[in-house]
Each structure stands twice: as C-alpha cells, then as structure tokens.
Backbone as a ProteinNet text record, in pm:
[ID]
protein_1_A
[PRIMARY]
MIRPDAGRAAVGGFDVVRDAHQVRSLIGLTGQYAGVDESLTGVENLVMIGRLLDLPRRDAKERARELLRRFELEDAGDRAAKTYSGGMRRRLDLAASLVGRPQVLFLDEPTTGLDPRSRTELWGVVRGLMAEGVTVLLTTQYLEEADQLADDIVVFDHGQVIASGTPDQLKSTTGAQILEIKPADPARVDLVAQVVADVVGTWPDVSADQVHVQVKDPSVVPAIVRLLDELGVIAAELILRKSSLDEVFLTLTGGQADTDVKKTDVKKVIA
[TERTIARY]
11947.3	11959.3	12014.7	12011	12066.1	12191	12305	12418.2	12400	12428.2	12422.9	12533.7	12488.7	12591.2	12702.3	12652.4	12726.4	12661.6	12742.1	12679.5	12677	12621.3	12607.1	12480.9	12433.9	12318	12335.9	12278.3	12295.8	12152.2	12121.6	12010.3	12045.9	12007	12056.4	12205.7	12268.8	12423.7	12495.9	12409.9	12470.8	12472.7	12572.7	12576.6	12495.4	12418.1	12318.2	12380.8	12506.2	12578.7	12672.8	12753.2	12853.2	12780.3	12674.5	12608.8	12462.7	12437.7	12307.7	12226.4	12280.2	12209.1	12168.9	12246.3	12204.5	12101.6	12110.5	12004.9	11868.6	11869.2	11744.5	11679.8	11763.3	11719.6	11644.3	11675.2	11623.7	11498.4	11462	11359.6	11240.9	11122.7	11002.9	10964.8	10880.4	10838	10683.4	10606.8	10472.4	10465.1	10437.9	10439.7	10313.3	10299	10185.9	10058.2	10083.1	9966.1	9991.9	9882.5	9881.7	9950	10048.3	10122	10084.2	9963.7	9926.8	9883.3	9893.9	9840.8	9697.3	9622.5	9470.9	9414.5	9490.5	9432.9	9459.4	9540.9	9574.6	9484.6	9470.1	9399.8	9494.8	9435.6	9514.1	9628.8	9586.4	9677.4	9790.7	9757.3	9853.4	9946.7	9898.3	9980.2	10099.9	10058	10150.9	10247.8	10190.8	10276.9	10381.3	10341.6	10435.4	10559.6	10527.4	10631.9	10718.5	10661.5	10731.8	10833.4	10784.5	10873	10990	10948.6	11055.8	11167.6	11128.3	11210.1	11282.2	11264	11318.8	11263.5	11142.6	11081.7	11028	11039.9	10992.3	10842.7	10785.5	10643.3	10550.2	10579.9	10483.1	10493.2	10626.4	10641.2	10578	10579	10525.1	10366.5	10311	10167.9	10117.6	10206.6	10180.5	10190.3	10294.6	10311.8	10196.5	10155.2	10051.7	9916.8	9886.4	9758.7	9776.2	9897.6	9914.6	9886.5	9951.6	9934.3	9789.6	9718.2	9580.6	9494.1	9520.9	9450.8	9484.8	9607.1	9645.8	9581.8	9559	9513.4	9359	9300.3	9151.3	9109.9	9186.7	9158.6	9140	9125.8	9123.1	9006.3	8887.6	8776.5	8778.4	8863.2	8879.2	8996.7	9077.1	9209.7	9207.9	9092.2	9078.3	9012.1	8978.5	8919.5	9021.5	9001.4	9089.6	9094.1	9228.1	9237.2	9159.1	9119.5	9044.7	8902.3	8855.8	8726.4	8739.2	8856.5	8877.7	8843.5	8811.7	8791.3	8925.9	8924.7	9053.5	9128.2	9053.8	9122.8	9173.2	9102.4	9149.2	9272.1	9277	9400.9	9513.5	9494.6	9613.6	9655.7	9565.1	9603	9681.4	9626.8	9699.1	9854.6	9851.5	9981.1	10084.9	10023.1	10107	10152.5	10062.8	10086.8	10202.6	10205.2	10300.5	10447.2	10436.4	10578.7	10625.8	10543.9	10586.5	10616.4	10604.4	10620.2	10764.3	10866.1	11004	11040.9	10939.5	10960.8	11073.3	11047.8	11136.1	11159.8	11287.3	11308.1	11266.5	11283.3	11249.4	11158.1	11041.5	10945.6	10909.1	10931.8	10905.1	10756.3	10689.1	10548.1	10538.6	10506.8	10496.7	10346.8	10301.4	10169.9	10058.2	10061.2	9988.2	9835.4	9786	9636.6	9584.2	9670.8	9618.6	9494.6	9386.9	9266	9178.6	9220.8	9126.3	9017.3	8909.9	8804	8830.1	8776.1	8812.1	8823.3	8732.7	8729.3	8848.4	8883.5	8987.1	9114.7	9133	9252.7	9275	9170.7	9183.4	9226.2	9176.8	9214	9355.1	9403.7	9541.7	9639.6	9587.2	9665.4	9678.3	9577.1	9581.9	9688.9	9696	9796.1	9934.2	9958.3	10096.6	10127	10031.5	10056.6	10091.3	10022	10061.9	10201.9	10245.6	10387.7	10486.3	10456.3	10544.7	10557.3	10453.6	10452.7	10530.3	10535.6	10629.5	10769.6	10806	10945.4	10991.2	10900.2	10939	10949	11057.6	11078	11016.5	10929.2	10845.7	10891.5	10927.2	10949.2	10824.4	10753.3	10630.7	10635.8	10605.9	10587.7	10434.5	10393.3	10252.2	10230.5	10118.4	10068.2	9958.4	9912.7	9805.3	9869.5	9870.6	9940.8	9878	9745.6	9669.5	9732.5	9757.5	9822.9	9964.6	10042.9	10170	10148.6	10045.4	10018.7	9982.4	9899.1	9848.9	9950.8	10044.4	10138	10281.4	10327.9	10469.6	10528.7	10649	10729.6	10819.7	10854.5	10942.3	10911.4	10902	10862.8	10980.5	10994.7	11080.8	11002.6	10989.5	10916.7	11004.6	10964.4	11033.5	10944.2	11009.3	10944.7	11048.2	10998	11080.7	11215.2	11207.5	11335.7	11421.7	11389	11468.6	11409.1	11493.9	11435.3	11405.1	11284.3	11260.6	11227.5	11204	11177.8	11169.8	11202.6	11199.1	11171.2	11118.2	11095.7	10969.8	10932.6	10799.8	10683.6	10564.9	10450.2	10430.5	10452.9	10435.9	10538.3	10663.7	10773.5	10743.1	10695.9	10660.6	10548	10452.1	10330.9	10373.7	10476.7	10526.2	10599.9	10647.3	10726.6	10654.7	10519.9	10445.7	10430.6	10455.9	10451.7	10306.7	10206	10074.9	9972.3	9865.1	9751.5	9648.7	9542.5	9435.1	9305.7	9248.9	9120.4	9015.5	8911.3	8804.7	8674.8	8583	8456.8	8355.7	8241	8130.5	8016.3	7956.3	7840.4	7710.7	7630.8	7508.6	7433.9	7435.8	7361	7471.3	7475.9	7572.3	7579.8	7464.9	7464	7544.7	7594.6	7670.4	7824.5	7864.7	8000.3	8084.6	8043.9	8128.8	8153.6	8055.6	8066.5	8168.3	8157.5	8251.8	8399.3	8409.1	8545.5	8604.2	8512.6	8558.4	8600.8	8528.2	8567.8	8705.4	8723.8	8844.6	8965.9	8943.5	9043.4	9077.9	8982.5	9011	9089.3	9067.8	9140.5	9278.8	9285.1	9407.5	9498.7	9444.9	9520.6	9542	9480.8	9498.8	9361.8	9335.3	9206.7	9203.3	9102.2	9100.8	9051.1	9070.5	9010.9	8864.4	8773.9	8633.8	8576.6	8503	8423.5	8274.7	8181.7	8036.2	7986.6	8045.5	7979.5	8083.5	8219.3	8316.1	8442.2	8494.6	8602.3	8730.6	8847.8	8962	9098.5	9172.2	9278.6	9391	9510.6	9627.2	9636.6	9657.1	9659.1	9792.3	9878.2	10006.2	9991.4	9886	9861.4	9716.4	9707.4	9585.1	9492.7	9562.9	9472.5	9385.2	9387.7	9294.7	9163.4	9153	9041.3	8930.7	8954	8843.2	8801.5	8886.1	8847.7	8755.2	8778.4	8685.1	8554.9	8557.1	8427.3	8336.6	8413.8	8343.2	8276.3	8353.8	8298.6	8186.9	8195.1	8086.8	7960.1	7981.9	7865.7	7805	7874.8	7815.4	7744.7	7778.9	7710.3	7597.6	7578.3	7470.6	7493.9	7624.9	7646.8	7679.4	7604.3	7619.8	7703.9	7809.8	7891.5	7848	7823.6	7780.1	7908.1	8021.3	8144.2	8255.6	8343.6	8460.3	8576.1	8678.3	8780.2	8926.5	9004.9	9140.9	9226.6	9312	9383.1	9519.4	9596.7	9730	9723.4	9814.8	9806.7	9816	9745.6	9751.5	9876.3	9914.8	10031.1	10008	9889.3	9851.8	9896.9	9850.1	9881.8	10025.4	10092.8	10247	10302.3	10257.6	10322.3	10305.2	10193.4	10162.9	10244.6	10258.4	10358.1	10487.3	10543	10684.3	10704.9	10609.8	10629	10573.2	10552.4	10499.6	10357.3	10283.6	10143.9	10109	10209.8	10188.4	10201.4	10072.7	10068.3	10091.1	10197.3	10220.7	10117.1	10061.3	9961	10020.6	10149.3	10206.5	10272.1	10198.6	10229	10365.5	10414.7	10558.5	10667.2	10623.8	10715.7	10720	10605.9	10586	10557.9	10639.4	10627.6	10632.1	10575.9	10577.3	10623.2	10730.9	10783.8	10805.3	10780.2	10804.4	10868.9	10953.3	11009.2	10952.5	10901.1	10842.6	10937.9	11001.4	11097.8	11053.3
10463.6	10516.8	10651.1	10723.2	10857.6	10859.3	10907.1	10899.4	11005.2	10967.9	11064.5	11168.9	11292.2	11399.1	11376.9	11320	11292.9	11184.9	11141.2	11044	10900.7	10813.3	10676.1	10619.2	10516.1	10442.1	10288.2	10204.6	10063.3	10005.3	9896.3	9812.9	9671.1	9625.3	9476.9	9455.6	9562.5	9548.5	9581.5	9603	9619.5	9771	9834.1	9967.3	9999.3	10108	10119.5	10161.3	10212.7	10247.9	10127.7	10075.5	9977.5	9846.1	9820	9698.6	9702.6	9791.7	9818.4	9695.4	9604.8	9476.9	9407.7	9382.2	9304.9	9380.3	9517.3	9590.5	9570.9	9579.9	9554.1	9427	9322	9193.1	9175.2	9273	9274.5	9353.3	9445.7	9544.4	9531.7	9584.6	9599.8	9733.2	9777.9	9929.2	9924.4	9993.6	10030.5	10182.7	10244.7	10394	10444.1	10589	10656.5	10622.2	10586.5	10553.9	10414.2	10341.7	10209.1	10181.7	10099.4	10088.4	9968.9	9919.3	9790.6	9835.2	9727.1	9738	9714.2	9805.8	9797.6	9711.7	9691.2	9601.7	9455.9	9417.2	9282	9236.2	9111.3	9070.1	9072.3	9041.4	9037.7	8930	8812.3	8714.4	8748.3	8808.7	8844.3	8950.4	9053.4	9149.2	9086.9	8992	8924.6	8835.8	8762	8667	8754.7	8862.3	8951.2	8985.5	9031.2	9076.6	8946.8	8833.1	8722.5	8675.1	8688.3	8661.4	8756.6	8882.9	8996.9	8959.7	8895.3	8848.7	8717	8668.1	8543.7	8420.1	8421.1	8301.6	8215.6	8079.8	8008	8023.7	8017.8	8044.3	7983.4	7854	7774.9	7831.8	7870.5	7924.9	8062.3	8139.7	8280.6	8268.8	8160.9	8147.6	8098.6	8012.8	7973.5	8082.7	8174.9	8278.1	8383.2	8402.6	8494.4	8457.9	8321.7	8270.9	8279.9	8259.7	8264.4	8400.4	8507.1	8645.3	8678.3	8638.4	8675.7	8636.6	8500.7	8456.1	8540.8	8562.7	8638.4	8782.7	8846.3	8972.5	8980.4	8859.3	8847.6	8901.4	8866.5	8908.2	8779.2	8663.1	8540.5	8535.5	8576.2	8576.4	8682.1	8776.8	8873.8	8864.5	8755	8737.4	8721.3	8690.9	8662.4	8777.3	8877.4	9008.9	9107.9	9191.4	9305.4	9394.4	9437.2	9528.7	9661.5	9701.9	9827.5	9810	9686.5	9669.3	9673.4	9671.9	9676.1	9811.9	9802.2	9929.1	9982.1	10107	10171.8	10092	10033.7	9950.4	9823.1	9771.2	9645	9663.7	9774.9	9808.1	9822.4	9891.2	9922.2	9789.6	9697.7	9557.9	9478.5	9493.4	9429.6	9479.3	9612.5	9683.8	9638.8	9636.3	9584.2	9429.1	9361.3	9206.7	9206.4	9286.8	9281.8	9323.5	9406.2	9449	9323.9	9224.5	9106.1	8983.4	8994.2	8869.8	8823.1	8907	8862.2	8849.3	8834.3	8817	8913.9	9036.8	9130.6	9133.8	9160.5	9167.2	9308.2	9407.3	9549.1	9599.3	9665.9	9704	9861.4	9931.6	10081.7	10108	10170.8	10211.1	10363.1	10424.5	10565.7	10610.7	10653.5	10705.2	10598.5	10477	10366.3	10392.3	10471.7	10474	10609.2	10689.3	10813.8	10780.8	10852.2	10838.2	10723	10641	10540.3	10576.7	10507.7	10529.9	10466.7	10505.8	10457.1	10307	10230.6	10084.7	10032.9	10079	10033	10055	10171.1	10218	10123	10091	10002.4	9856.2	9816.1	9685.6	9678.7	9796.2	9803	9811.1	9869.9	9866.4	9724.6	9647.9	9515.1	9434.3	9463.1	9389.6	9429.6	9553.2	9608.8	9536.2	9532.2	9466.5	9321.1	9246.7	9118.4	9097.2	9192	9184.6	9209.1	9302.9	9318	9201.1	9130.3	9015.6	8894.9	8902.2	8801.8	8838.1	8954.1	8996.9	9075.8	9128	9228.9	9361.6	9429.5	9564.9	9662.7	9747.9	9837.7	9977.7	10056.5	10198	10265.3	10346.4	10396.4	10559.8	10621.6	10766.5	10797.1	10888.4	10920.8	11059.2	11108	11239.5	11222.6	11092.9	11069.9	11035.9	11119.9	11108.3	11002.6	10974.7	10870.1	10741.3	10725.4	10607.5	10581.7	10687.9	10672.2	10625.1	10681.5	10632.2	10491.3	10447.5	10307.5	10208.3	10245.1	10139.2	10151.4	10262.7	10275.4	10235.1	10166.6	10147.8	10266.6	10323.5	10441.5	10549.1	10674.7	10783.4	10887.4	10929.1	11045.9	11144.5	11267.1	11375.7	11477.3	11498.9	11599.5	11719.5	11831	11956.3	12040.3	12073.2	12143.3	12080.1	11945.5	11875.1	11851	11891.9	11876.1	11789	11699.1	11614.7	11702.6	11712.5	11782.8	11706.6	11573.4	11493.2	11351.2	11258	11128.7	11049.6	10918.8	10853.7	10762.3	10693.7	10616.3	10708	10662.1	10752.3	10817.3	10737.6	10775.2	10883.2	10863	10954	11095.7	11084.2	11219.1	11287.4	11206.3	11278.4	11337.3	11279.2	11335.3	11471.6	11502.6	11622.5	11747.7	11751.3	11857.6	11890.9	11796.1	11799.6	11831	11801.6	11826.8	11731.3	11734.4	11638.5	11737.6	11684.9	11759.3	11738.5	11842.6	11837.3	11888.8	11804.2	11845.8	11834.8	11939	11948.8	11988.2	11914.8	11941.8	11957.9	12074.6	12096.6	12026.5	11975.5	11927.6	12042.6	12156.6	12272.4	12356.2	12353.4	12415.2	12573.9	12625.1	12764.5	12812.2	12705.4	12742.4	12717.5	12695	12672.5	12788	12911.2	13023.5	13029.4	12985.2	12981.3	12876.5	12762.8	12653.5	12706.5	12779.3	12825.1	12925.7	13004.8	13110.6	13023.7	12929	12839.6	12778	12717.2	12648.5	12759.2	12867.8	12978.8	13028.7	13037	13081.3	12969.8	12843.6	12741.5	12713.6	12710	12662.5	12784.2	12908.7	13021	13047.1	12976.6	12989.9	12989.5	13085.9	13081.3	12958	12862.6	12740.7	12776.9	12675.1	12684.8	12646.8	12732.8	12711.4	12686.2	12585.1	12562.4	12583	12550.1	12583.1	12512.4	12390.7	12315.9	12250	12287.1	12222.7	12304.9	12289.5	12358.1	12262	12306.2	12229	12302.9	12240.6	12316.9	12211.9	12264.3	12179.1	12193.1	12088.3	12079.4	12011.1	12087.2	12031.7	11959.5	12007	11948.8	11888.5	11755.4	11684.6	11719.4	11770.7	11790.3	11909.2	11992.3	12097.7	12045.3	11925	11863.8	11860	11799.2	11797	11935	12038.5	12177.7	12234.6	12203.3	12250.1	12185.8	12050.5	11982.4	12036.9	12070.8	12122.4	12265.8	12343.9	12477.1	12467.6	12378.5	12365	12303.6	12209.2	12163.3	12271.4	12354.5	12470.3	12557.4	12577.5	12666.8	12596.6	12468.8	12398.5	12349.2	12350.5	12313.2	12152.6	12098.4	11946.9	11920.7	11841.1	11805	11673.2	11696	11570.8	11482.9	11543.3	11480.4	11549.2	11472.7	11532.1	11426.3	11469.7	11372.4	11439.2	11354.6	11397.4	11300	11339.9	11237.5	11293.4	11200.7	11249.8	11329.5	11410.8	11486.9	11381.1	11419	11346.5	11385.1	11302.2	11320.9	11448.1	11473.9	11602.2	11726.7	11716.7	11827	11840.4	11727.7	11728.6	11794.7	11755.5	11815.1	11962.3	12004.3	12154.7	12219.8	12161.5	12219	12221.7	12111.1	12102.7	12210	12247.4	12326.3	12472.1	12500.2	12628.9	12664.6	12548.8	12569.2	12602.9	12585	12627.3	12495.1	12447.5	12341.8	12374.3	12321.6	12355.7	12299.1	12378.4	12335.9	12264	12272.1	12206.5	12073.2	11963.8	11826.4	11790.7	11850.1	11818.3	11879.3	11985.6	12046.8	11980.6	11950	11900.3	11752.6	11674.8	11517.8	11470.7	11362.1	11282.9	11146.9	11105.3	10968.6	10889	10761.5	10664.3	10542.1	10488.4	10352.4	10250.5	10142.1	10036	9925	9887.5	9778	9647.5
6967.4	6838.4	6817.6	6929	6929.8	7032.6	6984.4	7067.3	7185	7299.3	7419.5	7416.1	7461.6	7474.2	7588.5	7698.1	7814	7897.9	7996.4	8092.8	8029.2	8111.1	8064	8126.8	8063.5	8116.1	8081.9	8173.5	8153.3	8180.6	8120.4	8147.2	8155	8272	8300	8309.2	8326.1	8327.3	8197.2	8092.8	7955.4	7923.2	7877.6	7846.2	7723.5	7719.6	7616.2	7480.2	7494.8	7367.5	7322	7409.4	7368.3	7348.2	7430.1	7416.5	7378.7	7275.6	7235.4	7183.8	7123.1	7080.3	7204.3	7305.7	7416.9	7490.3	7504.1	7572.4	7488.3	7365	7283.6	7316.9	7342.4	7373.1	7508.2	7592	7726.2	7741.3	7648.2	7678.8	7585.7	7625.4	7547.7	7566.6	7467.9	7465.2	7427.7	7505.8	7464.4	7457.8	7345	7335.6	7382.6	7374.1	7413.6	7338.6	7210.8	7126.2	7079.8	7064.3	7030.9	6890.8	6879.4	6751.7	6670.5	6691	6617.9	6473.6	6391.1	6251.5	6251.8	6226.5	6243.4	6128.8	6018.9	5909.5	5932.5	6035.6	6067.3	6189.3	6207.3	6319.2	6441.4	6557.8	6671.6	6672.7	6626.8	6606.1	6504.7	6393.8	6285.3	6339.7	6431	6476.6	6569.4	6657	6748.8	6669.3	6581.6	6499.1	6413.9	6356.2	6295.9	6395	6515.9	6604.5	6640.4	6651.2	6679.2	6571.7	6442.6	6325	6317.7	6351.4	6345.8	6453.3	6559.4	6664.2	6648.4	6527	6473.2	6534.4	6589.1	6636.6	6518.3	6527.9	6420.8	6408.7	6305	6276.8	6372.4	6406	6501.9	6635.3	6676.7	6810.9	6822.4	6717.4	6704.3	6725.5	6662.8	6667.8	6809.9	6880.9	7011.8	7110.2	7092	7171.9	7168.3	7037.6	7016.3	7090.9	7068.5	7138.3	7284	7340.4	7491	7540.2	7468.3	7509.5	7483.6	7385.8	7371.1	7477.2	7521.1	7645.1	7765.8	7782.2	7918.4	7916.1	7797.2	7793.9	7766.6	7776.7	7758.8	7614.8	7521.5	7387.5	7288.1	7352.2	7276.7	7165.1	7227.2	7139.8	7017.5	7042.3	6936.8	6849.3	6875.9	6806.3	6657.3	6605.1	6464	6385.5	6470.1	6421.9	6391.6	6289.1	6253.5	6379.4	6413.9	6521.3	6510.5	6389.2	6369.5	6429	6463.7	6527.7	6679.4	6732	6869.5	6948.2	7065.4	7143.4	7171.8	7227.3	7265.8	7375	7473.3	7572.5	7517.9	7417.5	7361.1	7274.4	7208.7	7127.9	7213.2	7337.9	7426.4	7478.6	7507.3	7566.4	7453.7	7328.3	7220.9	7200.4	7217.5	7205.8	7304.7	7427.2	7540.1	7522.2	7469.3	7444.2	7347.3	7241.6	7142.9	7202.3	7300	7368.4	7447	7474.2	7561.2	7481.6	7346.4	7268.6	7303	7313	7330.1	7483.9	7568.4	7705.3	7768.2	7762.8	7809	7959.2	8007.2	8150.3	8207.2	8116.1	8147.9	8040.1	8095.5	8009.8	8027.1	7915.8	7914.2	7870.5	7952.1	7913	7920.8	7806.2	7797.8	7792.3	7900	7927	7860.4	7907.1	7843.3	7856	7958.4	7978.5	7917.9	7843.5	7789.2	7701.4	7729.5	7641.6	7674.1	7775.2	7815.6	7912.2	7910.9	8003.4	8140.7	8252.1	8383.2	8392	8332.9	8334.2	8263.9	8142.5	8070.3	8145.5	8204.9	8277.1	8399	8478.3	8582.5	8528.7	8421.7	8371.8	8334.1	8277.5	8242.6	8359.5	8471.7	8592.4	8646.9	8636.6	8675.3	8596.6	8474.7	8386.8	8430.2	8451.5	8505.5	8630.5	8719.4	8860.5	8832.4	8748.9	8710.9	8666.2	8574.4	8519.6	8632.7	8719.6	8839.9	8917.9	8948.9	9034.6	8968.2	8836.9	8773.5	8763.9	8812.8	8823.7	8698.9	8620.8	8516.7	8578.4	8545.4	8590	8493.2	8550.4	8460.3	8489.8	8382.3	8398.8	8319.7	8398.3	8341.8	8355.2	8242.3	8250.2	8246.3	8326.3	8337.6	8381.7	8322.8	8372.6	8478.8	8507.7	8600.6	8738.9	8831.7	8953.6	9035.9	9017.4	9088.2	9040.7	8914.7	8854.1	8924.7	8932	9003	9147.2	9220.9	9363.8	9357.3	9264.3	9264.2	9233.6	9149.5	9096.4	9143.3	9168.7	9188.1	9317.2	9303.2	9419.7	9453.9	9337.1	9352.4	9243.4	9279.3	9188.9	9170.9	9047.9	9025.5	8947.9	9015.5	8962.9	8881	8753.3	8674.1	8657	8650.8	8622.2	8537.1	8414.9	8318.5	8302.6	8287.4	8259.3	8371.7	8500.8	8616.6	8715.6	8779.9	8882.4	9000.7	9059.6	9176	9298.4	9286	9396.3	9359.6	9461.6	9425.9	9564.9	9558	9672	9664.4	9753	9754.7	9753.5	9720.8	9735.7	9870.2	9977.1	10117.6	10156.4	10107.4	10134.2	10063.2	9949	9870.3	9940.3	9986.8	10061.7	10183.5	10244	10378.9	10361.4	10231.8	10214.2	10239.6	10230.5	10260.3	10401	10494.2	10633.2	10681.8	10598.1	10643.7	10595.3	10655.6	10614.2	10559	10495.5	10440.4	10514.2	10560.4	10630.8	10524.9	10506.1	10409.5	10496.7	10488.4	10571.5	10463.6	10458.8	10379.9	10458.6	10486.8	10569.3	10511.2	10588.1	10536.2	10465.9	10507.7	10456.4	10387.6	10241.6	10170.2	10202.6	10246.9	10269.4	10387.3	10471.8	10585.9	10566.8	10435.3	10400.5	10442.9	10425.4	10470.3	10618.6	10695	10834.7	10877.7	10807.5	10824.8	10807.2	10690.3	10657.7	10765	10817.8	10919.9	11047.8	11088.2	11210.3	11176.4	11049.7	11031.1	11035.8	10977.2	10967.8	11112.6	11197.7	11336.7	11410.1	11387.1	11463.7	11397.7	11260.5	11188.5	11178.2	11164.5	11135.1	10997.8	10912.6	10764.5	10703.7	10598.1	10538.4	10436.7	10445	10365.2	10228.1	10134.2	10000.4	10019.9	9952.8	9971.9	9832.1	9816.5	9693.1	9732.7	9640.1	9666.5	9791.2	9821.1	9926.1	10014.2	10001.2	10083.9	10117.2	10239.2	10281.1	10285.4	10243.3	10221.7	10278.9	10362.9	10418.4	10471.8	10468.1	10508.5	10657.5	10719.6	10870.8	10916.8	10990	11037.8	11173.7	11243.6	11380.8	11381.4	11379.3	11379.2	11507.8	11599.7	11733.6	11709	11603.1	11567.9	11538.3	11490.4	11434.5	11541.2	11666.5	11769	11795.2	11800.6	11829.9	11727.8	11603.8	11492.9	11501.6	11528.5	11554	11662.7	11774.5	11894.4	11853.2	11798.6	11756.6	11653.4	11566.2	11461.7	11535.2	11631	11703.9	11790.6	11855.4	11922.4	11838.2	11716.2	11621.3	11539.6	11580.7	11520.7	11374.2	11333.9	11207.9	11193.6	11102.9	11088.1	10977.2	10983.2	10880.6	10807.4	10686.2	10596.8	10576	10566.9	10542.2	10617.9	10692.6	10750.1	10737.1	10664.2	10630.1	10659.3	10736.7	10755.2	10683.2	10583.3	10503.9	10467.1	10415.3	10378	10233.2	10215.5	10087.3	9963.6	9852.5	9739	9667.9	9564.9	9486	9399.3	9362.4	9287	9381	9507.8	9606	9620.2	9635.9	9651.9	9538.2	9413	9294.2	9287.3	9317.3	9317.5	9429.3	9538.8	9649.6	9607.3	9539.8	9495.2	9377.1	9310.1	9183.2	9215.9	9341.8	9384	9353.2	9323.5	9295.2	9170	9071.8	8928.6	8852.1	8800	8720.6	8569.9	8495.5	8367.5	8267.7	8187.5	8103.6	7977.1	7950.9	7840.8	7890.5	7840.5	7895.1	7848.1	7749.9	7695.6	7787.4	7865.1	7951.1	8101.3	8141	8278.1	8260.3	8334.4	8321.6	8458	8481.9	8604.8	8569.6	8615.7	8588.5	8705.7	8684.5	8797.2	8758.5	8841.8	8817.2	8904.3	8861.6	8937.6	8924.3	9032.5	9033	9106.4
[MASK]
+++++++++++++++++++++++++++++++++++++++++++++++++++++++++++++++++++++++++++++++++++++++++++++++++++++++++++++++++++++++++++++++++++++++++++++++++++++++++++++++++++++++++++++++++++++++++++++++++++++++++++++++++++++++++++++++++++++++++++++++++++++++++++++++++++++++++++++++

C-alpha cells in the first residue's frame, strides 16, 4: 500500500509493487492485536472473511467450521467473540488469517499479552502450520519464542540488521558458555563468587543466591568444583549451558537493552 523509496521485494516470485494483487492472494496477516469483530460470533467472523475473499457462502461456512475445529474453538463458535479469553481471541484471529489458505503468513508479535499456557498453545499452532509447508515470518520481542520456533533469525537494533543465523549459530557468536552455581547455603554466595573469579579471571554476576559467569574454557568447571569441595561449599545447582538468545542480544548490543519496543525489535523468519 506504501510505495518503497528504494530496493525491491518479492513474495512467491511476485514483485510486491508490480504484482501486488498476486502477492495479496498468497499472504495472510495476524497483527499484534486481535482484529476480530467482538460483536460477531466466531463463525460469523470467519464467514465474513471468507465472503470478502469471494468464497461462496456455503464454502465460507464450511471453511469457518473447519478452522474452528482445528483451533479447538468449535464449542465456542456460536458465541460472540467478546466472550472469548485473550488466548481464544488470538486463535480466532489466526484462524481468520488462514481462511484464504495463504502460502506465506505474517505474524506480528502474536503472543503479546498472553499467559504462558496460551502462548505455548499458539506455539503449537505455528509449528503445525510450518509442518504443513506454510512459510511463517514472525516478529517477536520474546527471544525464547524465537529460540523455540525459528529456523532462521534476523536481529534488528535501531533499524539495522546486527546479526542473523540459526539459533545455535547466534548462540555461538558469544564464544562462551554460561556457568551458574547456586550454593545450598545462600550465605556462602560471596565465597562462591570469589572462587569463580579466582579460577575464571573475571568477577561473576552475583544475585542473592546465585553466581553467573561466562566461561570460554569448560575445563575450568572441575577446578571450581574441587575448590568448592575443599571449602566445604555444597552446590544446590551447578549448570553449564549455552548462552540464551537474551544474553546473545545483550552481547550484540553492548549490554544495553532498549526500553522502547518500537526502536528495538527482534525478527525471525521461519521457512
């Protein structure tokens, strides 16, 4: 709808400017906020979309019922959308974007505001779409979501691409793993921090009951364990893991997380 200043883009081989009509026939969109009509029932919302896509009324009703079954909304299909929970409205909104059987689906922060259960359910829906061959481009602020779903991730900071690759490739960019130690006695956390600093050569991050540090050489872990044992310190938890995408993002951006979500965005393409 907006003419580009420069460059070009194509979807399914069709130029988005020259072949805009063909592009629209290939894509679906679910925005950041559910776009359903809350005064209509679930069925009526989907039938309306079907009719706008020129489906015959009977075909639109059949497609609506099919999608309601798929998204586990069949029992609520004849209820007004305003009676739906937030997760149900998001699933209905996603179902609406699939009425036209798009080959490419754009999801703009689809789990914003959802509780953990609803978010996990929506992740399952996205995985199902991918398994069926739908290409999904998803923007998200939740880096765990990117880690769970993405085949390929593109990270933007202040409008610039700062990194791209698979989740494992991005995690390897820090060149380090994360060592976390939680002593059984929280009063000894400072002693644990001193031991870690002596062995690793870097003062770790210390919380009320846990020590957290980047480790480039995993062989330091046995040395730390031996010293703690000699000092009589019992570890309730000791974990050596890859960096999380949150930690990667902070490393890539110099440790400064932008508080303005409109300026700092994480985008991923799932193909």
